[in-house]
C-alpha positions as CSV (number, residue, x, y, z in Angstrom):
1,M,28.4,37.3,-7.8
2,P,26.3,34.8,-5.7
3,R,26.8,31.2,-6.4
4,F,24.6,29.6,-9.1
5,A,21.7,27.9,-7.3
6,V,19.2,25.4,-8.7
7,E,16.8,22.9,-7.3
8,V,17.1,19.3,-8.6
9,P,14.1,17.0,-8.2
10,L,14.6,13.6,-6.7
11,R,12.9,10.4,-7.8
12,W,11.7,7.4,-5.8
13,G,14.0,5.3,-7.9
14,D,17.0,7.2,-6.5
15,L,16.6,5.4,-3.2
16,D,18.8,2.3,-2.5
17,A,17.9,-0.8,-0.5
18,Y,18.5,1.0,2.8
19,G,16.0,3.8,1.9
20,H,18.7,6.4,1.3
21,V,19.4,8.3,-1.9
22,N,22.0,6.1,-3.6
23,N,25.5,7.5,-4.0
24,G,25.3,7.4,-7.7
25,A,22.1,9.4,-7.7
26,Y,23.9,12.2,-6.0
27,V,26.4,12.4,-8.9
28,D,23.4,12.5,-11.2
29,C,22.2,15.5,-9.2
30,L,25.6,17.2,-9.7
31,Q,25.3,16.6,-13.4
32,E,21.8,18.1,-13.5
33,A,23.0,21.2,-11.7
34,R,26.0,21.5,-14.0
35,V,23.8,21.2,-17.1
36,A,21.5,23.9,-15.7
37,L,24.5,26.2,-15.3
38,L,25.7,25.6,-18.8
39,L,22.2,25.8,-20.5
40,R,20.9,28.7,-18.5
41,G,23.7,30.6,-16.7
42,P,23.2,33.0,-13.8
43,D,21.3,35.5,-15.9
44,G,19.1,33.0,-17.8
45,T,20.7,33.7,-21.2
46,G,22.7,30.6,-21.5
47,P,25.7,32.1,-23.4
48,V,27.7,28.8,-23.4
49,S,24.8,26.4,-24.1
50,E,26.6,25.3,-27.2
51,L,29.4,24.0,-25.1
52,L,27.2,21.3,-23.8
53,G,26.0,20.2,-27.2
54,G,29.4,20.6,-28.9
55,G,31.4,18.7,-26.3
56,V,32.5,18.9,-22.7
57,I,33.9,15.9,-20.8
58,V,34.4,15.2,-17.1
59,A,38.0,14.5,-16.2
60,E,37.5,13.9,-12.5
61,H,34.9,13.8,-9.7
62,Q,35.6,14.1,-5.9
63,V,32.5,13.5,-3.9
64,E,32.2,13.5,-0.1
65,H,28.9,12.6,1.7
66,R,27.9,14.4,4.8
67,Y,24.3,13.4,5.4
68,S,22.0,10.6,4.0
69,I,18.9,11.9,2.3
70,T,15.8,9.7,2.8
71,D,13.0,12.0,1.6
72,T,12.6,12.3,-2.2
73,S,9.4,14.4,-2.0
74,A,11.4,17.6,-1.9
75,P,14.1,18.7,-4.4
76,V,17.8,18.9,-3.6
77,E,19.1,22.4,-3.3
78,A,22.3,22.7,-5.3
79,E,24.9,25.5,-5.2
80,L,27.9,25.5,-7.6
81,W,30.6,27.8,-8.6
82,V,33.8,27.8,-10.6
83,E,36.8,27.1,-8.4
84,Q,39.6,27.3,-10.9
85,L,39.8,28.3,-14.5
86,G,42.6,27.2,-16.9
87,A,43.3,27.5,-20.6
88,A,41.6,24.2,-21.4
89,R,39.9,23.1,-18.2
90,F,37.8,24.3,-15.3
91,S,36.8,22.9,-11.9
92,L,33.5,23.3,-10.2
93,G,32.7,23.2,-6.5
94,Y,29.3,22.1,-5.3
95,V,27.2,21.9,-2.1
96,L,24.0,19.9,-2.0
97,R,21.5,20.5,0.7
98,S,18.3,18.8,1.8
99,G,15.9,20.6,4.2
100,G,18.7,23.2,4.8
101,R,21.1,20.4,5.9
102,E,24.4,19.9,4.0
103,A,24.3,16.5,2.4
104,L,27.2,16.5,0.0
105,V,30.3,18.5,-1.0
106,A,31.9,17.8,-4.3
107,R,34.3,18.9,-7.1
108,T,34.3,18.3,-10.8
109,V,37.1,18.9,-13.2
110,A,35.9,19.2,-16.8
111,C,37.4,20.1,-20.2
112,P,35.9,21.4,-23.5
113,Y,36.4,18.6,-26.0
114,D,36.5,18.4,-29.8
115,F,35.0,15.0,-30.6
116,T,35.8,15.4,-34.3
117,A,39.5,16.0,-33.7
118,G,39.5,13.6,-30.7
119,R,41.2,16.0,-28.3
120,V,40.7,18.6,-25.5
121,R,40.5,22.1,-26.9
122,R,41.1,25.5,-25.4
123,L,38.2,27.6,-23.9
124,T,37.0,30.3,-26.1
125,G,36.9,33.9,-25.0
126,T,33.1,33.8,-24.5
127,E,33.4,30.6,-22.4
128,R,36.2,32.1,-20.3
129,D,34.2,35.2,-19.6
130,F,31.2,33.1,-18.6
131,F,33.1,30.9,-16.2
132,A,34.8,33.9,-14.8
133,S,31.4,35.4,-14.0
134,V,30.6,32.5,-11.6
135,R,34.1,32.1,-10.2
136,E,34.7,32.2,-6.5
137,E,38.1,32.1,-4.8
138,V,36.9,29.4,-2.5
139,R,37.7,25.7,-2.8
140,A,35.1,23.1,-2.0
141,D,35.6,21.8,1.6
142,L,37.1,18.5,0.7
143,R,39.8,16.6,2.6
144,T,42.7,15.1,0.7
145,L,42.2,11.4,-0.1
146,P,45.3,9.3,-0.7
147,K,45.3,7.8,-4.2
148,V,46.0,4.1,-4.2
149,S,46.5,2.1,-7.4
150,V,45.1,-1.4,-8.0
151,E,48.4,-2.3,-9.6
152,K,50.2,-2.3,-6.3
153,A,47.7,-4.7,-4.7
154,S,48.6,-8.4,-4.0
155,E,44.9,-9.5,-4.2
156,V,42.4,-8.1,-6.7
157,A,38.8,-9.1,-7.3
158,E,37.5,-8.9,-10.9
159,W,33.9,-8.3,-12.1
160,P,32.7,-8.5,-15.7
161,L,31.1,-5.2,-16.7
162,S,28.4,-5.3,-19.4
163,V,27.5,-1.8,-20.8
164,R,23.9,-1.2,-21.5
165,W,22.8,0.8,-24.6
166,S,20.9,3.1,-22.3
167,D,24.2,3.9,-20.5
168,L,25.3,6.1,-23.4
169,D,25.0,9.9,-23.5
170,S,24.3,12.2,-26.3
171,Y,28.0,11.9,-27.4
172,G,27.7,8.2,-27.9
173,H,29.9,7.3,-24.9
174,V,29.0,6.0,-21.5
175,N,27.9,8.9,-19.3
176,N,30.2,9.9,-16.5
177,V,27.5,9.1,-13.9
178,R,27.2,5.5,-15.0
179,F,30.8,4.9,-14.0
180,F,29.7,5.2,-10.4
181,D,27.1,2.5,-11.1
182,Y,29.7,0.2,-12.5
183,L,32.0,0.7,-9.5
184,Q,29.1,0.1,-7.2
185,E,28.1,-3.2,-8.8
186,A,31.7,-4.5,-8.5
187,R,32.0,-3.1,-4.9
188,V,28.8,-4.8,-3.7
189,R,30.0,-8.1,-5.0
190,F,33.4,-7.6,-3.5
191,L,32.0,-6.7,-0.1
192,D,29.7,-9.8,-0.1
193,D,32.7,-12.0,-0.8
194,H,35.3,-10.3,1.3
195,L,33.9,-7.8,3.8
196,L,30.4,-9.0,4.7
197,L,29.1,-7.3,7.9
198,I,26.8,-8.8,10.5
199,D,24.2,-6.4,12.1
200,A,25.7,-3.5,10.2
201,H,26.1,-2.2,6.6
202,W,28.5,-0.1,4.6
203,V,27.8,3.5,3.5
204,V,29.9,5.5,1.0
205,A,31.6,8.4,2.7
206,R,33.9,9.5,-0.1
207,Q,34.4,8.6,-3.7
208,D,37.0,10.0,-6.1
209,V,36.9,8.9,-9.8
210,K,39.4,9.9,-12.4
211,Y,38.3,9.4,-16.0
212,V,41.1,8.2,-18.3
213,D,39.3,7.3,-21.6
214,Q,35.8,7.0,-23.1
215,I,33.9,3.7,-22.9
216,T,31.7,2.8,-25.8
217,H,29.0,0.2,-26.2
218,R,30.0,-3.3,-27.1
219,L,28.7,-6.9,-26.5
220,Q,31.9,-8.1,-24.9
221,P,32.2,-7.2,-21.2
222,Y,34.7,-4.7,-19.8
223,R,36.2,-5.4,-16.4
224,V,36.2,-3.7,-12.9
225,R,39.1,-4.6,-10.6
226,T,38.7,-3.9,-6.9
227,T,41.0,-4.3,-3.9
228,V,41.3,-3.1,-0.3
229,A,43.7,-0.2,0.0
230,E,43.5,0.5,3.8
231,V,41.5,-0.7,6.8
232,G,40.6,1.6,9.7
233,R,38.6,1.1,12.9
234,S,35.2,1.6,11.3
235,S,36.2,2.3,7.7
236,V,37.9,0.8,4.7
237,Q,39.3,2.4,1.6
238,L,39.0,0.5,-1.7
239,A,40.8,1.1,-4.9
240,A,39.2,0.2,-8.3
241,E,40.0,0.3,-12.0
242,I,37.8,-0.1,-15.0
243,D,39.7,-1.6,-18.0
244,D,39.6,-3.8,-21.0
245,P,40.5,-7.3,-19.9
246,D,41.9,-8.2,-23.4
247,T,44.2,-5.2,-23.9
248,G,44.6,-3.7,-20.3
249,R,43.5,-0.3,-21.6
250,V,42.3,1.7,-18.5
251,F,39.2,3.8,-18.7
252,A,38.9,5.0,-15.1
253,T,40.4,4.7,-11.6
254,A,38.7,5.2,-8.3
255,N,39.2,5.4,-4.6
256,T,36.3,4.9,-2.3
257,V,36.0,5.2,1.5
258,L,33.3,3.1,3.2
259,V,32.1,3.4,6.8
260,A,30.4,0.5,8.7
261,V,27.3,1.8,10.4
262,D,24.6,0.2,12.6
263,P,20.8,0.5,11.7
264,E,20.8,4.0,13.4
265,G,23.6,5.2,11.2
266,R,26.3,5.2,13.9
267,P,29.8,4.0,13.0
268,V,30.7,0.6,14.4
269,P,34.1,-1.2,14.6
270,I,35.0,-3.7,12.0
271,N,37.1,-6.8,12.2
272,P,40.3,-6.2,10.2
273,S,40.6,-9.9,9.4
């Protein structure tokens, strides 16, 4: 069966300070495509639409950027398919295109979840049949990114994270897309303090996020911890962690690859110091 395809409209507000679609907005596009698959399905009947309302959580995202979109007047063309199907989880592969050009390749690992019981549940027969109908024995073209822990770093920067009420999804928890916003806010401040560039700027080339626990709204801030994991000629890999500063409870971990580029978007060398 052909891959599930859907057009996702962009908004002017999806652009960042450089006039490119922000990295977090791409993850929002992935979510819109995923929701369309669950609500509508390939044949338009939406046999597993109740899965979205009843509970499905994202366990992990792997996102690799290939091309920066600057035009929001046309929708993003999204293709997605089921890569792997297990008893209580499934992984989706994605390709996002703009004007026929490949802009992003990604993978999402998700699980059906029973919020009443507070645990992952097994896929039903109907759900398995549905996901099998859009399964393709092809993995998304993503390179392996080494996972680096913040705990092993000698120097870590901390940023207080305040959750907004509007960050919550229909399940009453912070939506998976907002985690990318949190990591970005901490990263921007970290870069300004430690890796400020002259006549160049950083772009996100790859970002992997693993979700460990749900974040709920509260008045006290959470915390994002960020550190440098590796420095290359024109790139740097950062490791980050979102946690509770009082208890140390971890909610998500992330690894991000940034590339230094000039105003024309060409990689430029960075000073390792």
